[in-house]
C-alpha positions in Angstrom: 40.9 39.5 35.0 43.1 36.4 35.1 42.0 33.3 33.3 41.0 30.6 35.8 43.0 27.4 36.0 41.8 23.9 36.6 38.4 24.3 35.1 36.9 21.0 34.1 34.7 20.5 31.1 31.7 19.8 33.2 32.2 23.0 35.2 32.3 25.0 31.9 29.2 23.3 30.6 27.3 24.1 33.8 28.5 27.7 33.6 27.5 28.1 29.9 23.9 27.3 30.8 23.6 31.0 31.9 23.9 31.9 28.2 21.2 29.3 27.2 23.6 26.5 26.1 22.2 23.0 26.3 23.7 19.7 25.5 22.6 18.6 22.1 24.7 15.4 21.6 27.8 13.6 22.9 30.4 11.6 21.1 32.9 10.0 23.5 34.1 12.7 25.9 33.2 15.6 23.6 29.8 17.3 24.3 28.2 19.6 21.7 26.3 22.5 23.2 23.7 24.6 21.4 22.2 27.9 22.2 19.4 29.9 20.5 20.4 33.1 22.2 21.7 35.7 19.7 21.1 33.2 16.9 21.7 29.4 16.8 25.3 28.6 17.7 27.1 25.3 18.5 30.2 24.7 20.5 32.0 21.5 21.4 33.5 21.1 24.8 35.7 18.2 25.8 34.6 16.7 29.1 38.1 16.6 30.5 39.3 17.5 34.0 41.0 19.9 33.9 40.7 21.5 30.4 44.0 22.5 28.8 44.5 26.2 29.1 44.7 26.8 25.4 41.5 24.8 24.8 39.7 26.7 27.5 40.8 30.1 26.2 39.8 29.2 22.6 36.3 28.1 23.7 35.9 31.4 25.7 37.0 33.5 22.7 34.5 31.7 20.4 31.6 32.1 22.9 32.5 35.8 23.6 32.6 36.7 19.9 29.2 35.1 19.3 27.6 37.0 22.2 29.5 40.2 21.4 31.3 40.3 24.7 34.9 40.6 25.7 36.5 37.5 27.4 36.6 39.4 30.7 32.9 40.2 30.5 32.2 36.6 29.6 34.2 35.3 32.6 32.2 37.7 34.9 28.9 36.4 33.5 30.0 32.8 33.8 31.2 33.4 37.4 34.4 31.2 36.8 
């Protein structure tokens, strides 16, 4: 599956709610999300439109590793 382009930070944050992520705090344009699913885990997402591809891919990799998914499985789950 090809990595989607032009995904904004707010789109990614809404999609991550499927995995139980909720906004826990915000400093400037960076929003920290926390999930209790599969153990407590925090991730910071810049609320930029669009996210840089490298930033987007690194966030996907971190989330996929935490939930023991591949990036492709994660993209399907997030419906991006």
